N, C-alpha and C positions, 0 to 999 in steps of 0.2 A: 495435511491438505487444508487445514483451517486457515492457514496464513495466506493462501493464494488470493482470496478476495481482498485482503488487506494490502497485499503487494500490488494488485491491480489498481486499487484505490490510490495508493501512494504514487504510482506511476502517472495516474491521471491528474492527481492534485499537484504534484511537485516534481516534474521532470527536471533534474539537475538544479535543485535549489528552490523548489516550490513554485516555479513560474507556471502560470496557466495560459500563457499567450505566446505567440511566436516572437522569437528574439528580433527577427528582421522588422516586424511591424512596430515593435517597441522602439527600436533605434530610429525608425523613420518618424514616428510620432514625436520623440524627444527632439530630433533634429529639426523637424518642421516647426515645432513650437519655439525652439531656440532661435532659429533664423528669423522668426517674425519680430523678435526683440531687436530693434535697431541699435540700442545702447550696447547690447551683448555683442553684436556684430562689430561695432566700433571697438569694443574692448578686445576682441580677438585680433582685430587689425593692429591695435596698439601694441599688444603683446608680441605679435609676429614681427612688427617693425622694430621693437626694442631688442628682441633676440637677434635679429639680423644686424642691427646697429652695433650691438655689443660683441658679437662673435664673428661677424663677417667684416664689420667696419675696420678693425685693426689691420686686416689684410689689404685694404685699399688705402687707408689713411695711416701712414707709417709715422710713428713718434717713438721717442725714447722715454720709456716709463720706468727705467731702472736707475739710471745715473742722473743726479741732480745737475742743474746748470744755473748757478746763481746769477750769472750775467744776464740771463733772460727772465729773471723773476719779476712777477707782478706786472707783466706787460698787458696792455689793453688789447681787446680783439682787433685783429688786423689780417691782412692777406697771408702773413706768415703763420699766424696762430688764430684760427677762425674764432675761437672763444677765449683767447688770451692765455696767460700762463699763471701758475700759482706762485707762492713764495719760494718754492724750491726750483722753479724754472720748468716744471712739468707742463706740457701742453694740456689745457683743460679738456678740449674735445677728445683727445686721445685717452686722457685719464678717465673721462666719463665712460668711454667704451670699456676700458679694462676694469674700472670699478663696477660697471654693470654686470660683467661676467661673474665676479665674486658675489654680488648681491643676489642675482638670480639663482646661482648655484646653491647658495646658502638657503635662500627662500624655499627652493624645491626640496632640498635635503631635509630641512626642518619640517616641512609639511608632510613629507613621506614618513619620517620617523615618528612624529607626534601622532599622525593619523593611525599608523600601524599599531603603535602601543595603545593609544586611546581606544581604538576599535576593539582590540582583544580584551582589554581591561573592562570596558563597558559591557561587552557581550557576555563575558564570564560572570560578571556581577549580576546582570539582569537575568541570565538563564538560571543560575543556581539559587538566587534569591535568599530569603531567610537571613541567617546570621552572616553568611558570606557577603550578601549584598549590603547588609548594614555596616559591616566593618570596612569593606572596600569603598563605599560611598562616604563614610565618615572621614576616611583619609582624604578623599577628594575635597570634601567640604572644608577640612582644616587647611588644606593648601590654598583653596580659593579665598579663605578668610584673610590670608596674609596680604597686606597692601602691596599692589603691584609696583608702585613707585619705590617702596622700600626695597623690594627685590631687585629692581633695576640699580639702585644706588649701591646696594650690597655687592652685587655681582661686579659692577664697574670698578669698585674700589678694592676688592679683595682678590680677584682672580687675574693674575698676570697682567697688571695694569700697563706694562710697557709693551704690550703686543701679544696677542693670544694666537695660538695655532688655529687653523681653520676648524679642526674637529672639536676644539673646546667651544667655539662659538656655536657650532651646530648642536652640540649636546646641551649647552646651557639654554639655547632658545627652544629646543625640543622639550626640555624639562619644564619650561614655562608654558608650553602650548598644548600638551596632551590632555589637559583636564576637560576642555570643552568637548572634544570628540568622545571622551569616555562617558560624559553625562548624556550626550545626545544618543549614542548607540545603546546605552543602558535603557533609555526610555523606549527606543524602538524594540529592543529585545523583550521587554516586559509585555509588549503587545504580540510580537511574533511567536513567543514560546507557547502561546495558547492556540495557535493555528492548528488545523486538522492535520496538515502534512507533518508537523513536528510530533504530534501524538502518534501518527502512523509509524514514523521512524522509531519511536520508543517502543511501540508494540512489537515491531519486527526485531527488536534487540539492538537497535543502533546505539552506539556509545555517545556519551555527552560531547566528546570531542568532534564527532562527525556531525552531530546536530548543530553545534555552534559554527563550525567552519564550512560546512556544506549547505546549510539551510538558513540559519539565522543571519549570518554576516552577508551572504549574497543577496538576501532579500532586503537588507538595509543599505544596499549599494547607493541608492539615491541620496540618502542623508550623508553617507560617507563621502561621495564625490563632491557634493556641494560644500561640505565643511572643509574638505581638503583644498578647494579653490580659495576659500577665505583664509585658510591657514597660510598659503603662500603670501598673500597680501599682508597679513598680520606679521609674518616673520620678517619681511623686508622692512616694514615700518618699525617693529621692535628693534631690529638690527640697527636702524638709523638712530633710534633713541639711545641704545646702549653705547654706540660709538660717539654720539654727541656727548655722553657722559665720560668718555675716555676709554671704554673697553673696545679695543680695536685689533685689527690684524697687524702683525709685525711689518714694518716698512721693508721694501717699497710697495708691498701689496696695498691696493686701494679698494674701497667700496664707496658707494654714494653717501652713506652716512658719515664715513670718515672725511670725505671731501667737504661735506656740509659743516662738520665740526671744525675743521681746520680753516675753512673759508670764512666762518662767522667772526673769527678774530680780526679779519681785515675788512669787514663790511663797513665799519666806521671810517675807514680810510678811502672809501669810494670804490673799492675793488669788488663791485657787484658781481662780476663774472666768475668769482670764485665761490659763490653761494647759489645763485639762481639756477644755473644749469642742472646741478645735482638735485636741487629742491624740486624742480619741474619734473625731472626723471622719476623721482620717488613718487610724486603725486600721480603722474600718469600711470605708472605700473600698478600702484595700489588701487586706484580708481578703476582701472581696466579689469583687474581680477575681481573686484567687487561687482562690477557689471556682469561679468561672466558667471559668478556665483549666484547672483540674483536670478539670472535667466535659467540657469540649470535647475535651481529650486522650483521655479515656475514650471519648467518642462517636466520634471519628475512628478509634480503635483497633478499635472494634466494626465500623465501616464496612469497614476493611481485612480483618477476619476474615470478613466476609460476602461479600467479592469472590471 
């Protein structure tokens, strides 16, 4: 019977993950703060527009993005091709849509993989502490010490340089991106593991796995969501860099980075339409996700201040 007060205390302190406030009020607070940020609203509008442009646009604007047509290569923008054609005769506007599909899908997949692995890694490291934390964080420090430019060049020149399967690009980018989430969540965990509800779970005999996945990670959700948003932008940008260095998807698959890399070879000939559309698309999406991430960070900070 001695455990009943502890159980009641745990229920009061941390119903489903340690929250001491109503979920509806939290969502309203976060949403209200987010919508006050005009740049964030503009970022959401840009992301929605680009998703519709890439995934719905090809259903309206039909182009052949499989077979080359050398007879129509390097044509300037016109009524027949609104943004011109590239050196293979592909319609640039249509290729921008198809390339955006790959870029956005890869960005989201990389963000999901890097965030999931980094969150679990950081939470385990911070929760157990001592030698476990020392070893796990030294691994992260060693990987962070490797110059990122060197990694880009190494990846671009060694892994299937003639065109890489989609899963290879996702794994490579996720392997370069999980270190940040791991360090952030580890820092959050060092603070959360000392909270009363975590101590109550331990007193009740809760296993470490339950503490980590049911109480620590859910209470670090603000940091996780914000970082995941930045991860999407970073993945799209890093993908463009890798493909500019030659690490690309096999043809005829296209991405914005691949279009930028191929078009840069013809920029000196005056074929600006082969470079600037893809460049503008990359900048818009990366900046939009950064605006959203900044606003989410501010929103979750307000939530913590209200608690």
